[in-house]
N, C-alpha and C positions, 0 to 999 in steps of 0.2 A: 517608727510607729509613734503616733501622737494620739492623745486623748483630748477631745474637744466637745463642746456643746453641739447637739444635733442640728442639722439644717434640713429644710423641707425636702431637698433632693436626696437625702439619705434614707428616707422612710421606706422606700421599696427594698433597699438592701437590708434594713433592719427587719422588715417583715419576712424576707427570705431566710435570714438567720434564725429568727423566731420559729419559723416552720420546721427547720432542721432540729431545733433544740427541744421543743416542748410537745408533749402529748396532746395538749389542748391549747393551741396557740391563740394569742390575741388576734382580733380582726384588724384589718388595715384602718378602719375608722377609729378604732381605739388608740392606735398609734398617733393618728392625726390629732385626736383630742388631747393626748399627753403633750404633743408638740405645741399645741395652742395654749395649754393651761399650765404646763410644768416644764417649760423648755430648759431651765437651768438645771433641773434634776435629770435630764435626759442626755446621756453622754454616749459618744461613739468612740471606738478605737479605729484609727485609720492608718493604713499603710498602702498608699495609692488608691485604695478603696476601703469601704467600711468592712471591718473584719470582726467586730464585736460591738456590743452596746450594753448599757445599763439604764434602768429607769428607777429613780428613787423619789419617793414622796417626801415633801418637806417636813413631815412629821416623824420621819425616821424609818419608814417602811421601804426596804429594798424589794421593789416589786418584780423586777426582772434583771437578769444578768445572763448573757449568752455570748459565745464566741463561735465564729464560723468553724465548721468541722475541720477544714483544711489548716486551721491555725491554732488548734487546741494543743496544750502542752508547752506553750511558749511563754507563759506568764502573763498573757493578755488579760485573762479573767482577774488575776490578782491586781493588775494595774487599774482595771476598771473599778474593782471593789475599793481600792485605796482612794481613787478619785471620788467615788460616791460617798465614802465615809468623810473625806475632807470637805465635801459639799455640805454634809450634815453638820459637821463641826462648825463650819463658817456660819451656820444658821443658829448655833447655840443648842443644837439637839444633844441630849445627854445619853440617849440610848438608841441604837439601831436594831432593827429586827427584820426577820424574814420568815415566811411560811414555806415549808418544804415537805414534799411527799415523804412519808416514812420509808418507802421503798427506794428512794433516791439516795443511796448511800454515798455515791460519788460526790454529790453536791453537799451533803451533810459533812463529809470529811473536808471538803474545800472550805466551808465556812468555819469549821472547828479549827482548821489550820490557821485561820485568820482571827482567832480569839472569840468566836461565837460559841455559846453554850446552848444546849437543849434546855429550854425553860419550862415548856409545857407541852404535853401531848394534846393534839387537837382532833378528837374523835369526829369522824364523818366530815372533816373540813373540805375534802374534795368529794365530788359525787361518787367516786369509786374507791376511795381509800382514806385512811387517817393521815394526819400531818403532824409536823413538829413546829412549834414556835421557837426559833433560834434568836438569841439576843446577844448584843455586845454593848458594854458600857463604853461610852466615848469620853475622852478627857485629855 
């Protein structure tokens, strides 16, 4: 398995994984926009085909991270997160953050395992529930 910057031909696989992973997935045009404006922060995990991805804003926001259902539990998410954090460090970003649904305990535990802390409750952040702001100091 290797992690690399996304290519245009990866976008359909990314969208497929996104649709598996998220209650309210991004639209395909939003992935195209990220590809065109933030390619360096858009990473994929590949093992003959795309099996996971992350999208990180250059200001420190971890926007998305997902792994194909068939490949969960193999450390791919951890590798994608490490690569995303390395990208942010290379830009001189001092703090990474992510927004997570309060009900998504699995993702909260994942981020906490990697040194993120609950910094702030986000009332009504999502249309149907509250969220958490999770942060990690980089250094």
